[in-house]
N, C-alpha and C positions, 0 to 999 in steps of 0.2 A: 458475726463472722458468717457470711451465708456461703453455701458451697457450690462446687463444681459437680461433685458427686452428693445429692441433697440428704440431707439430715434424716434421720430415721422416723420418717411420718409416711407412711402408705396411703395410696391414694384414698381407701377406704375410711382411713383414719383422718384425712385432710377434710373429707367432707363432714364428717361426723363433728369435727372441730367447728364448722362453720356456724353452728348453732349454740355452741359450748361458750362458756366464760373464757375471757382470753387469757393466754398464758402470761405469766409474771415472774419475776423473779423471788417467788414465794418459797422459800426452802431452797434445798431439801433439808439442810443441816438445822435451819433455825427457823421454822415456819411462822415468821412473824409478819403481820401485813403493815409495814412500814407506810405505804401509799394512803390506807386509812388512817393511819396515826397522824400523818401530815394534814390530812384534809379535816379533820374532826374541827368543828367550831370551837371547842374547850382549850385548844392548842396544846403544847407540848410538856406545859406543866409551869411550875411558880416556886419561888424561893419565899421563906420568911421577910418579912418587911425589912427586918435588921440586916438581911443580907443584901439589900438593893444597893446596886453600884458596886458590890464586891469585883475586885479584879480578878480575872481569870486567864491566864496565859494560854494562847493556842500557837503552838510550834509547828509552822508548815503552812504557807499560803497556798496549798493546792485546793481542788474542789473540796476535799473531806475538811479541812482546816477553815476554809470560808463559809461552808454549811456551819459546821459547829459554832464558829463566830456568829454568824447570823442570827442562829436559832439561841444562843446564850443571851445575846443582846436583846430579843424580843423577850425575854423573860425578866428582864431588867438587871441581868449581870452586864459587867463591863468587860468584852474581851480584849486582850492585848496580844495583837496578833504578830509572830517573828517569821520572818520570809528571809532565807538566805539569796535567793536569786530573784525571781519575778512571780507575780501572782499568777496561779494557774497550774502550777506543777506539771505534770504530763498532759493537761490541757494547754497546750502550747501551739499558739498560732504564729508562724514567721511571715514577715512581707519580704516581697522581693524588691530590691532596691533600684530604682531607675526604671522600672517596668511600668508599662500603660496599664491602667484598668485596675489598680490596687489588687494584684493578685496576692494569694495566700496560700501557705503550705501548713497543713497539719502534720506537727513533727511528733507529736503524741497521739492521745485519742482521735479518732477522726470519723467513727461510725458508733451509731447507738440503737440497741435494739429496742422495738416497742414494750418488751418485757420489762424494761427498766422504768418502772412505774414511780419510784421515789425520785429517781434522778429527772423523769421528766415533770414532775410537780415544779422543780425550780425553771427547767426550762420555759414551761408556760408561763409561772410566776414572773419571769423576766423578760417576757415578750418575744422571745427569739423564734425564729423562723428555721424548720427542718425542711429537708428536701432527700429524696431516695439517694442512696449511695451506690455506686456503680461496681457492686460485687460481680464475681463472676456468674454468668446466667441468670442474674437477677431480673426480674421484669422490666425495669429501667435501663438495663444495659444493652446498647445496641448491638453488640457482638462479643464473644469471648473465644481467644484461641488457647488451645491447649497444645503446649510443644514438649514431646517426651522422647528422648532416644533420637532426636533429629527428625521425627516425623510431626508435622503439625497438622492439627485438627481446628477447622473453624465452625463455629456453632452460633446460632440465635437461641436455640433452646436446647434441652437436654437429648432431644430426639435427634438432634443433628449429629450427636457424637456416636463413634463406634459402639458397637454392642457390649465390648468389654468394659466400658465406662458404666453402662446399665447392670452388668452383673457385679461390678464392685457396689455400685449402689444397694443393690438387692443383698449384697453380703454384709454390708453395713447395717442394714434394716434388722436382718435377721440376728447379727451379732448383738445387737442392744436388745432385742425384743426377748432372746433366749437368755443372754447374760445377764440383764440387766432390768428385767422387767417395765421396759420403756413406756408401754402403752399404759400401763397400770398406773406409773408413777405422773405420766403428763396428766392422766385424767383426775388424779388426786390433787396436784399442784392447779389443775383449773378450778377445781371444786374446792380449793382450800380445805381439804378434808385432811386435818391435822394429824388424828390417829391412823388414817392409812400412810400418809406419808412417811411418818415416823415406823411404821411396822416395816415398810419396804425398804426404807433407807437403814435402819439398825441392822438388817440382816446383811445389807450390801456393805456396810462400812466393817463389819467384822468378817466378812469374807475377801474383801477385796482391797484392803489398806495397804496390803504388802505386794499388791500387783502394778505392774507396769501398763501404760496405754498399749504397748505392743505386745505384751504378754498376754493381754485380754484379747487382743484381736487372735494372736496365735492359738490360745485355748478354744476358740468358736469353729466348730466344724464348716461354717460357712467361708472363713477366711484361711481354709488350708492351702489355697495358693499362694506361693510366694509373690508372683506377679502381681495379682490383685492386692497385695497387703503393700507392695512398692507403690503401684499407681495410686491407693488409697494415701500413703504416706506423701507422695509428692504433688498430687493436686486434688486431694480429698476435701472433706467438709474443712471450712474456716478459710484462712487467709490464702491457703494455697500449700507450702511444705509442710505439712504437720508432721512429716517424720521427725522434725526437730522436737516435737512433743513428745516423741515416741518412749523416752526414759522416765518421763513424769508419771505420776499416779493416775490411775484410770479414774478416781474419784474426781479429779480435777474436771475431766472430759466429762464426766456425766452430769456435773452441776451445769455445765454448759449447754447440753442438750436436751435435759429434761424442763429448761426453763426458757428455750426459745431463745437463749442469748445469741445463738450463731445465725439467726434468721431476719430478714425485712430491714436490714439496718437502714438508718437515717443519717445523715449528716447536718450539721448546723451550718445555716447559709452564713458567711461571713466568718467563720471559724468557731472552734469550741472554746476558745479562750476569754470569748465573750462572756459566757456565762459566769465565771467567778469574777471577772471585773464589773459585771452588771450587778451582782449581788454585793459586791464590796461598796458600791455607790446607791444600792437599794433603799429606799425609805418605806418600811412597813407601814400598813394603815394601822395595825394593832399590834402595840407593845406596851409593856410594863414600865413605869418609872421613868423613862426616857421620854423629852418632849417629841412632839410629832416633827417630823423631818431628820430624826436621827438616823444615821447610817454608820456602817462601820467605818466607812472615810472619815465621819465628822467625829468618831471617837477616836481617830489619830491625826488630831489636828497637826497642820503644817508638814504633811505626809502623804503626798500624793500616791498613785497606785503603780508607779513605774519600780524600778531596782531601787535598792537601798540607798545608792548614792544620790538619788532622785527625790528621795523620800519614799511614803508608802508606809508599810509596816514596820515595826521595828527589825534590825538587822539580823543576821544570822546569829544563833544560840550556839555558843563555845563551851558551855558548862552548864551541867545540871547536878544538883546536889541537895540532900536533905538538911534542913537546920531545925533548931527546936522549935517544940509545938507541933511537930509533924509537918512543918511547911516544906516548900519546894523552892530553892533560890536559882534563879536563873541568870547566868551573864552572858551579855551579847558582844559581838564583836566590835562595837562601840566601847566597850568596857562598862557599860551600864550593868548595874547589879541591882534587881529586884526579886521580891519574894512574894510568894503566892500560897494560897490554901489548895488551889486545884489549878493543875496543869493538864491539858489535853495535847499528845504529841501525836502529829497526825504525818511527819516527814516517813521515808522510807527507813523502816528500823534499824537497818545496818547503820544509820547515822549514829545511834547510840553506841556502836561499836568502833566508830572510827572518826568522825568528823567533830564528835561532842564528846568533852571529858566528863564521864559520868560517874556519880557516884554508885557503887555497887548496892547500896541500900534502898536504891529508886524502885527494884523490883525483886521478888522473890527469886530465888536461884534456878526453879524450874522456869519461871519465864525466860530469864535470861539465856538458859539452853534454848529454846526455843527461837528467841531471836537468833542466835548464833547459827542455828541450823536452816534458817530460813533460806531458801534456794531461789535466785532471781533468773529470769530469761534475760537473754541479750535481746537487742532489736535495733536495727538501721534502717534508714530511708534516705533517699535522695530524689529530690523535686527539681524539674527545669521549667521555666516559664518560656510559653510559646505563643506564637502570632494569633493562631486561631485553633480551632479544633479541627486540623486537617484529617484526623482519622476517620473523620465521617463523610470525607470524599469515596467515591466509589473506586475502588482498584482497578487497574487495568492490566492484561496479560502483556507477554513478551512483544504481542504484534499491536499492542494499543486498543485492544478491544475489551470494554467492560466485563468485568467478572462476576459482578452482582453482589461482592463483597465489600466490606469497608476496608479501608487503607490500611487500617491498624484497629486492634481490639484489645480489651482487657486481656491480659496474657498471663498465663500460669505456664510457667517452665520449669525444666530439671536444670537449666543453665543457672548461670551465677545470679542472675536478676531475680530469679524466682516468681515474683509477684511486680506486674506492672499494671498501673492504674491510670485511667485517661479522665480528667476532669475539667468538663467545660463549663462556661458560662453564658452560653448561648452561640447562636450562629455567627460566625465571622468576629466575635470578640477574643481577645486574649485569653489565653487558657494554660492549664498545667498538667504536667505529666510527672506522676511518681514513678520514675525509671526502675526502682528497686525497691521492695519491701521484705525484708529479710529477719530471721529468727535465730537464735543461738549460735551453733557453728557456721550457718551461713552468714550471720552478721559479722563474726569475729574475722571472716576472711576478708571484709571491708576495712577492718579496723586499722591495719598501718598505711591506708590510703587517705588523702586529703581529698576534697570534693570533686575537683577537676580530674583527678587521676580516676577516681570512682565511675564518674560520668563517661570517662573514655571506654573503660572496660564495659560499662553498661552498654552504651550504643554499640561496641563491637558485637556484644551478645545478642542485642535486638536485631542487629543486622544481618545476623544467621537466620532470624525467623522471617525478618520482612526485607529480603535482600534490594527489593526496588523502591523502598521509602527511605529518603533522606531526611532522617529527624533532626539532623543537626541543623540543617538551613532554615528551620522554624524557630529555632532556640534563640529568646532574646535577651536573655539575662544569663547571670551566673547562677550556677546551682546552689541549692541549700539542702546541707545533710545533717544528720545526726546518727550516734551511736550511743544509745542509752548506757551502756555499761561503762562508756568513757566520760559520762556527766558527772562531775565530782559531788554532787548532791543526790545522786540517785544510784549509780552504780549498776545498774539494771533497769529492764523495762518493767517487771512486776513480777511479784512472786508466784512461783509453781511448785507446789508441793512434789517431792519424791515420794516413792513408797515408804510406808512406816512413819510418815510426817504427820499425820493426822491428829494425833496427839498433842504434838506441839502446836498445830493450827488451833486446837480447841482451846489451849491456854491462853493464845494470844486474843482470839475472838471473845471469849469469856472473861476477859481481864476487867471489863465494867462493872462486874457484879463483884463489888469489893467488900461487902461485909463478910465476905468468906476468906479475906486475906487478912494477915496480922495487922492491927492498927497502926504499927510503924511503916507498912508497905502500901497505904492507901493515899490517894490524892493524884496519882499521876494515872493518866487515863490514855490508854493507845487506841488509835484509830488510824484510819486510812486504808485503801484498798488491799494493801497487803496483810492488814489484820482480818479482813474479811474472808470468806468462804470464797468468793468469787473475784480473786484479784486479777487485775488488767480489765476490769468493767468499772465505769463510772458508778453504777448502782452499788457496789460495795463500798466503796469511798463514802456513799452518802449514806448507807446503812450503818457503818460503825460510827460516822459522825454523830448521828442520832442516838447511838447506845452511848456515845459517851456523853453527850446532853444529859441523858437520863442519869449516868453516873455522877454527874457533877452536880445537878438538882440534888438528888439524894443526897450526896456528900455533904452538902451544906444544908441539910435538914428540910429540903423541900422535897416537891414530889409531884404526881400527875393528878390532873381531875379523874375522879372515880368513873366518869364516864368516858373516858378515854386513857385507859392503862397504857403504859409504855413495856419496851421490852424488858426492863427487869421486873415490872409488877407480875408478868406472865410467865417469867422465866422458868419456874420448876416445871410448868406444863408442858413445855417446846424445848427444854433445854438439849443442846447438842448430844448425841451418844457419847456415853464415856467408856472407853476401852480400858480393859484391866492396864495397871502400870507392872506388875509383876510377871 
C-alpha cells in the first residue's frame, strides 16, 4: 500500500536506509526469520519413518493452505486438500470473456511489498515475474490526481501537490516518531535485533491496545488540525480512503508501516492466482518418501485444479468433529467422511461458526471466543476492459491545445469511486481500469448494486473529475466486480483487529503451540492470514502456514533439524507479548 502522503520515513532516514539491511516483515509481534527458515538446506523438518505417508487434512485451498500442503508433502506426509470454491482463495484472478488480449482482473490481492520475503520465496520458486504496481505517486506511475471537495490536483511527484499535503505528510511522520518510536523500530527490524524489537513493542502493546487509529492521530500534537486528519483519512498512506480504517486498532497500522508493507508494491504478471495454481502442480527437486515427480496435483488423482465440479481438491468441508483417539473427522459436501490425526484449517475462521458444523470440542473455549470476536473488513472492486491505455494520451484544453497532462491518472477522491487504478499492458494493447476500489462503509454502499449499475455510478463520478474524457467509448467488455463481504466462503476481505482485540489475536496466532493445550484439544491447527498478525497480507498467510507445518510435524513425533530451528523451537525466546487477562 504505497502512499499519496508518503509513509513516515524522513529524507535523512531514507538516505541512511540506503546502505542498511532491507526491511522485511520480521515481527514486531513474533520476530522469527521465516525467509531464512525456508532457505536453509536442511529443510523444514521431518517425521518418524513410521509416519511417512500419513494423511493430513488441509481445509482451504488459498495461499496458506497450498503452502502448508506443499511443505507437508515435502516432508513425506500426504496432504488432503479441501476447497469449497477454487484454488487461490483471495488470490483470485478473473478473466474478461470475449475480450482481446487475455485481459485479467485481480479481484483480491493485487500488490505485494518486497518486505514479504517468505511470500517472495514461493514467487521465485515457481518462476513468476513481477512488475511495479501503479500506486499513487509511485515512481512508475505516470501521474496521480487527487480530487477532494470538488478540487482536482494533478501531480507526477509529491512536489506537484499543494503545501497542505506536505503538511499532512510531516504530521504523519511526527505522529509516528513521537507516538510509536518509528525510527528505532525500523532500525531494529532491519537489523533483526530481537531484544530491541521486543523492548519497543512490549511497551507499545501495553500502551496502545485500547487505542483506535483515529484516536492515535488525535492524541498527537502534530495532528491537532481536523482538516489535516480529514485529508490524511481520505488520501493518506495506503490505498486511499483510510478513514475507513480509523476505528481499528492502531497496532494494526503500526505493523504495516514498521515493516514497509505499504511501500514499493509489485504485481504478479499474469495474475496472482498463478502462484497457488503453480504450487499445486509444482514438483519439488527434494522431497522425502514420495517419488520424484510428485506434486499436490498427483496426490489428488483424477482431480484437476478447477472448481470441485471439475475435480481438484476434495470439495467443501461441511462438518468437523472429534472422534475416539483424539482424531478429527472431516465430512465434505460429497458426503465423504475421513478421519485424520492432524488437520490444518486455513479458511477464514468465521467458517467455523457458519458454513461448517463444528464440534465445540475442536478448540478451547477461549479460542472460540477469539474466533467469534474476529472483525473483518469489507472490500469491493470493479474492473472494465478497455481498447488501449488511452489515459497516456496528452490531454487538451477546451481550445484543443495540449495541456502537458495525461488524459487520466491514478485517481484518489472523496467521491464514491475512492480509488481508480489504470493498468496497461503496453502501448496500444488492450488494458484494464479498476474503476473503484473501496473498503468498509464505502464498500457497503455498492453492495445492493449489480456490476452494470455499479459501473454507471462510477462513470458518473469519474466524469465529474474528467469532464472531457469519454471512458465509456473505450470499454470493450462487461465489467467484473466483487464484494468480499458477500462472498459465501469469505464474508469479508480480511481481519482487522479493533481496540482491545490483541489478546484474541494472540490466542489465534499461538494456537500452533499445542503442548500448552489440553491433550483433547490438539491436532487441529489454525492458519491463514486472519490468524496472522498481518491480516490482508499474503506474507501473513505464508507465515502461519509454516507455523502450522511445524505444529503438525511436532504433533506426529517429528521435528526440525538442529541447524534450522523452526518457529516452535525458538518460541519461548520470541513469544508475543502476553497481556494480563484480569
